[in-house]
N, C-alpha and C positions, 0 to 999 in steps of 0.2 A: 771589434765585435764581428762575428761571422753572420752573414745574412742567411735566412732560410726562406725558400720560395716554393710555391705550389707547382704541381705538374703543369697546370695551365700557363702559369707565368713562365716556366722554363721552356715549354713548347713555343710560346709566342716569341721569346727572346732568341731561341735557336732559329726560328724561321726568319726573323729580322736579320740575324747575323749571316745565315746561309745565303741570303739574297745579295750580300756584299762580297761573298767569297767564291772561289772556283768550286766546281762540283767536287764533293768528296773531301774538301779541306777540313771541315769541322770533324768528320769522323776520323780523319788521319790524326788530328790533334788529340782526340780522345784516346784513340788506340795507342798512340805513342806514349802518352802519359800513363796509361794503364800498364803498358809493357815496362816502363821504367820502374813503377812501383813493384811489379812482379820480380824484376831483376834484383831489386833491393832485398826482397823477401827471400829469394833463392840463394843469394850469395854466390855460390858456385853454380854457374848456369850450364856449362858444357856437360852433357850426359844426363842432366836432370830430366825426370819424367814429368811432363805437363799434360794434363787433360783439359780440353775445352768443352764444356757442356753448353751447347748453343741451340737456341730456339730460332724463331723467325724474326725478321726485322733488324733495325739498326743496333739493338743491344747485342744480338748475336754477331752482327758485323764488327762491332767494336772488339768483341772477344776473339773473333777469327783473325782480324788484322794484328791484334796484340800477340796471338799465338804465332803468327808469321814472323814477327820481330824476334820472338824468343827462339824460334826454330833457326833463324839465321845466325843466332848467337851460339848455336850448338845444342840447344835443348831438344829432347825427343818429344815432339808434340803430336798428340792425337786428338782429333775433334770427334765428339759424339754428337751426331745430328738428331735432335729430338723432333724436328719438323723438316725432314730431308727435302721435300718439295718446295719449301719456303725459306731455305737457308740463304743467307746473304751471298749472292753469286760472286761479287768482287772479293769479299773476304775469304771465301772458300778457295777461289782461284789463287789468291796470294799465299794462303797457307800451303797449298799443294806445291806451288812454285818454290817455296822456301824449304821443301823437304818434309813437311808435315803429312800425316796420313789421316784417313777417315775410317772410323770404326762403326759397326752396327750398335745401336743402343743396347742391345741385349748382350753384347760382348763384355767379358769381364776385364775391362781395361782401366777402370777407375780405381779400384782398390790398390792401395800402396803407392799411389802417385805422390810425387814430391809437392806438387801444387795443382789445384783444381780451380779453373776459372768458371764461375757461374755466370753464363751469358744466356740464360734460358728465357727470362722475362725481364723487360725493362721497366721504366717508371710508369708506363701506361698500363701495366698489368693490374689485375684485381682478382681476388679470390685465391684459393689454394692452388698448389701445383696439380697439373693433370696427372693421372695415374702413371703414364709412361715415364714421367720425369722423376718419380719417387725413388725407384731402385738405384739409378746412378747417383742421385744426391745422397742417399743413405750410404752408398758405398764410399762416398768421399770422406766420411768421418774417419779421422785419423790422419788425413792429409791437411795441408794448409789450404784453406778455402778462401778464395778472393771473389767477392761479389762485384759484378760490373754495374755501377751506378746505384743499384739497390738490390738486396737479396731477393731472389725469386720467391714469390709467395707472400711478400710483404707489401702492403699498400703504401705507396710512396707519399701519399697525402696525409694518411691518418696514423700509420704505424701499426695497423691491425695486421696480425700475422696468421696465416693458415696453419693447420695442424702439421703440415709437411713442409712448411717454409724453410728455406735454406738458412742454416746457421753459419755465418761467415766468420772467419778470424779477422779479416780485413775487408772493408768495402771501399772501393775506389769510386768516388762520385765526381761528376763533371760539372764545372761552372759555378755551382752553388750547393749548399746543403738542402736536402728535402726534409719536410716534416717527419716523414716516416723513419728517418735515420736517427732522429734525436728524441722522439717521444714514443710512448706506448711500447708494445712488445717488439716493434721493429728496431728500437734502439738496442735491445739485447741481441737480436739476430744479426745486426750489422757489425758487431765487434768494433774494432778500431776503424774509424772513418778517416780516410785520406782524401783531401780535396784537390782535384787537378784543374788548373786554370786553363780554360779553352777559349777565353776571350769574350765571355758573355756579359762581363761587367757593364759595358756601355749600353746593352740592350735590355738588361733586367730592370724592373721597377724598384723603387726603394723598398727594402725588406720591412714587413710589418712584424716579423718574428726574427729574433736574433739570439745568438748564443754568446754569452760573455766569456772572454778569455782572461788569463791572469793579468795581462797588461791593462786591460780595461778596468778590472777590479782594483788593481793597485793605484790607478789614477783617480778612482772615485772614492777611495777610503779617506775619511776626514783626517787631516793632520793639523794639529794646533800650531798657531803662530805665537810670536813673542808677546803679543798683546792680549792673547786669550786668557780667560779665567774659567772657573768651573761652570759659570752660567753660560758663557758664550760657547763653550764646548758642547753644551747640551745637557739639559736636566730631564731625566726619564722618571715618570711616575708609574708605579706598578700596583695593580689590583689583582693579585694572584695568590694562590695558596689559601688554605683554610685550616681549621683545627683538624679536620679529617685528612687533608692532603697538604701538610706544610712543605713537603719536598718540592712541590711545583713552584711555590713561592721562592724557595731557596735557589732552585736551579735558574729560574727566569731572572731573578734579581742578580745572581752571580754572573750571568751572561751579559746583562746590561753593564755591569761593572767592567768585566773583561773585554767587552766590545768597544770600550773607549768613552763611555759617558763621563761628562765632567762631574755629575752629581746624580744620585739616585734617591728618590723619595718613595717610601713604601706606605700605601694606604689600605692594604688588605687586612685579612683577619688572621694572619699567622705571624703576628708581630713578634712574639717571643722567639720563634725560630729564626727570624730575620736578624734580630738583635744579636742572637748568639753566634750567628754565622758571619755577619758583616758589620762590624762596628762603624764603618764609614758611611753606612746608609742612614739617611734621616727617616726614622720611623715615626709616622704621624697617625698613630692609632686613634680611630674614632673620627678623624677628620673627613669631611666631604671632599672627594677628589676635585670637584669643580672649584673649590676654594684654594687649591694649591698651585704654586707657580711651577709649571713644567713646560717643556717643549714637545713632549709626546707622552702618550699613555700606552701601557701594555695591560690588557685585561683578559681574564678568562682561565688561564691554566690553574686547575685545581680550586677554583673559586666556588664551586657548587652551582646548582641550578635551581635553587629555591627562590622564594620571593625576595629575600634579602639580596641574593646575588643579582636578581633582575634589577633591583633598585640601584645597586652599585654600578652595574653596567649602564643603566640609563643615565646616571649622573656623569659617568665618564664620556659617553657619547654625546652628551649635551655640551661638552666643551668645544672650543674653537681651535684645537690643536690636533695633529694627526693621532689616530688611535689604531693600535693593532689589537684584533680580537682573535683569540684562539681557543680551542678545546671547549671547556664548559661554556665559555662565552658564546661560541658558535651554536651550541645546543640551545642556549637561552634565546639567541636571535631567531632560531628556527621556530620557537614558540611565539616570539614577539617581534616579527619583522618590521613593525612600525618604529622600532627603536632607531633604525637607520634613516628614516625619513627626515628630510630637512637638514641633514648635515652638510655644511659647506666645506669643512676641513676634510682632508683625505682619511679614508678608512681602509685598513688592510686586514683581510681575512686569510687565515692560514690553515685550511682544513686538510685532513686526510680524506680518503674516499667516502667513508661512512659519514663523517661530519659534513662533507660537501652535499651529500644527499639530503641533509636536514634543512639546507637553505636554498637548494637549486635542484634542477632536474639532472640526473646522471650521477657521476660522469659516465659518458659513453666510451666506446673504443676510440673515438676521436677526441682525445683529451684536450687538445688545443681548442677545438670548436666548442666543447662543453664549457671550458673555462671562460672563453670569450663571451658566450651567452650569459653565464652567471655574472661576470664582471659588469656587463652592460645592464643587466636587469637589476642588480643590487647597487649600482653606482659606486662600486668599491673595487680596489685592487684585490684580486684573488690569487693566492699562492696555493696551488694544488700540489700537495706532497706526493712523492712517488720516486721510483728509480730515477726518472728524469723529472725534476720539479719544474712545473710550469707556472709562470707569473704573468698575469694579464691585467692591463690597466682598463678602466671603463671605456676608453676610446678604442680599444682593440689592439693596441701595441702589446707585443708579447716577448717574453724572454724565456729561454729554456736553459736550465742549469744541468751540467753534466758531471759536476764533481759529486763526491759522496761514495757511499758503500752500503750494501744491504744491511750491514751491521748497525746502521743508524736506526733501523726499525726496532728500537728498544724503548722501554718506558722512560719518559722524561726527556728524550731527545728533542721533541717538539718544544718543550718549555725553554730549552737552551736557545733554539732558533728564535723564539718569540722575543726574549730579552735582547738578543743580538740585533734583531731588526729594529727593536724599540730604540736602541742606542743610536743607530744610523738615522732614524727618523728625527730624533732630537738634535742630531748634529746638522740637520738641514737638508739631507738628501731628498730628492724628489721621491715620493712614496713608491712608485713602481720600481725605481732603481734601488731604493733602500731594501725592498723585498728581494730583488734579484741578487744584489751584492751580499745580503745576509745569507741567502741560500748557498751562494758560492763559498763563502767563508765557512759556513756550517759544514758543508760537504768536505772541505779540506780538513777541518778539525776532526771530522769523523774518520777520514782516511788515516790521519796521524794517530788517532786514538786506537784504531784497529790494527796498527802495525804489530803489536805484540799479542794479538788475540782478541776475542770478543770484548768490545768495550762496554762499560756502563755509561749512563748519561753523565755521571760525574766525570768520567774520563773524557768525554766529549767537551764538557764545560772547561776542564783544565787544559784542553788542547786548543781553545779559541785563541789565546794569545800567541802560542807558537804558530798557529795557522796564519794569523795576521802578519807575523814576522816573515814567514815563508813567502807569502804573497807579495809583500813589499820588496823582498829580495829578488823576486822573479824566478 
């Protein structure tokens, strides 16, 4: 897993490390790592035209020193100083000594560059770009844009992006990931994020937010042993779908099957549709969920929001096994928050933004903070859907998922996610990890399903098993 740290944590770690190193050593590490990534992007360096957009402070220094490295390799490097009186003196001197030149911000030197380095504002910046910085960053469109540590105009802690924030093709960040690179609008502005190790590991605190990678998920996926049977592999119960919305029951049930559950019990009100689609499912029409033997429950997708649905949800939440609540179930909880009180077993809520607002405040532009507050207040694991899905445990531990595609924003896709997480809960995964792993697998399934064009939720469902195979293969 890759750790994610706040600006305050990074600043503190940098100060502690710099106290042990010679002056300028940390900046030299960052600038060298940045230059190496730029060399990889350029391919042919000799004669390439590189523009360095630089502001004040250390971020601009990193960019200028990297520009000096590139100039020594034969690139034609021009620095555009947006704060001439506050430009990093050492970096500027190094660039000039390497043969780089300096141009006025109004000069038309940016358009058509092979590579543009965004060193305007670093991780301490907030708010949108200043007016003087807007024309050169707009002129960089069409070039390969590399942001230094964080795209200028993006809040490194929240991911909030200003109207004129830089849109990078690649962001080269130092030491650790920052929240604004993986959540919110900042994740989109960052493009591909490449992490350069500058030795901060020993001085950074344990990360409270992490990003799962393929190897992590492969290691966490349940794999049955020779002594396992359908019960020990996990039995999932579902209360989803209805006469009005049978498809929600079909999708969530199918995903629980494809996700690896040893057995699936269905206790919802779309029994005929489930029987027709999945003969292997044990349909227990009319049974009270609390009387059935399961290791987890999935409740909510398409179940309705009337009094009967409320009673079904109350019965499920009255059990002592993990329960995932989605869609209509979240709407019911918004009307009856008392249903969560007194639960000792884990609860996982999987809202999109509008559903989130029914049970909590927000979400705000700081999606991590909003989700943390909701998870603590509700005493539940909260999975907030979005381009970067955020999963937070009640104790504040968080995971950000970066797999997926905007094509997953299609009717029924969330039902597939619900059944998939339900199967992982039944297999015994810790609830927050079950949600995070489920989001990762669901994202990969979405990517596979979208390979041939816009996918339907059925396409995503059918891609769950190929996604699991792909993840296990690495």
